[in-house]
N, C-alpha and C positions, 0 to 999 in steps of 0.2 A: 371814522369812515361817513360820508354824507347819505343822508336818505335816500338822493336816487341812486347813488352807488350801492347803498344796501338793497334797494329794490331790483337794481339791474344784476348784481351778483344772483340774487334770488331767482331772478328769470333766467340767468344764463344756466345756473344749477337744475335748472327744472328741465332743461333739454328738449322734451317734446312741445312745450309752450314757445320756447325759443325759435323750433323746425318750423312751427306752426307760421310765426311770426314772418319767418324769413319764407315760406311759399306763397304770404298773402298777397296780394298786390298791390301796387305802392298807395293806391288811392283807399286803401281799408287799412293800412298798417297804423295810419295816427289813432282810429279807433278800437282797433284791434289792441293796441299798446294801453289805452285807456282802458279799455275792460278788463286788461290782464293785472295793469297797476292796482285797480280799485277792489279786484278779488284778491290780491295778495294783503293790500292793506286792509281788508276786512278778516281776511283770514288773520293776521298778525294782530289784530284789534281783538278777536275773539281767542286766541291763544293766551293773548295777556291776561285779558279778563277773567279768563277761565283758571287760571293758576291760582288764584286769590280763594283758598276756602272759605266756604259761609261757616253761620253758627252749627254745630254738634248739639247732637242730643243723644245721651246714654242713661239708659235705664239701669237702677241699682236695688238689689234685695240686701238690706242690711241684717245683722246678726239678730238684733232686737225686735226684728220682724216688720222694721218702717219698711216701705219701698219707696224709693225717690226717683222722680224724674230729671235730670241734671243738663239745662240748657247752657253749652259753653258761648261764650262770646268768641266769636271769628278772629281770628291771629292779627287780622289787619286793624281790630277796635283800639282805639288810643288808649282806653283802660280796659284791663281783663276782668272779665266776674263771671260768676257763674250764678244761676236762677235756679233755685231746687224746687221741686214741685212734690208735697207728700201726697200721699193718699187721701186724707182729708180736704184736699183742694187748697192747703195753706200755702203761700208761695214766698218765699224768702231770695233777696238777691245778694249776694256777698263776692264784695272787690276779691281781685286776685291780691296774695300777699307774696312777701320774700319767702322762697324755698328753695332748700341746697340740693334737693331730691321730690322730683315729681312735681305735681300743679297743685299748688294751695292756695283756697280763699277762703277769709275768712272776716269777722267782724267781732264784737267784743263777746258776742255769746256762743256763736256759733262756728265750728271750723269742719272744712270739707275738704280733704285732702285725697290726691288720685294718685296712686301711681300704676300705671299699666290698667288690667282691666278692673282691679281692687281700688278701694277707697275707704276712707277712714270718715267716718262723722262724730264729730263729738259736739255733743248738745246737752248744757247744765251741767258740765264736766263728766258726763257719760259718754264713754266711747261704744261705738258700734263697729263692727268689721263690714264692709258692705263689696258685694260683688255684682258686675255687670251681670245680666240674666238671658 
């Protein structure tokens, strides 16, 4: 379907807008049609851009007492990652890693593996269970 046909189909489906155009005087129709078309294009652009989620933040409390804020990259990011911020202010960014279940981000020393509202934080071989608060 060509873009003008798509827009025309949307206008025709809008019913009230179409009747409004039909009742307008001949001289005002081109202007009204341009305004309506612009409005529909703007609405489509907002809808298309609004569908992409941004980065997500989640706060976790871990069994070892650690409190962690996880900032996950948006789904549109070329390379997924998470930035962990600990209570001490220390920040670590971990790249997304292969996972058969849940979301896993890891480097050589630290692994952060989320499944639903729970996560496992492994540092220096020590595992802590974490949950969102």
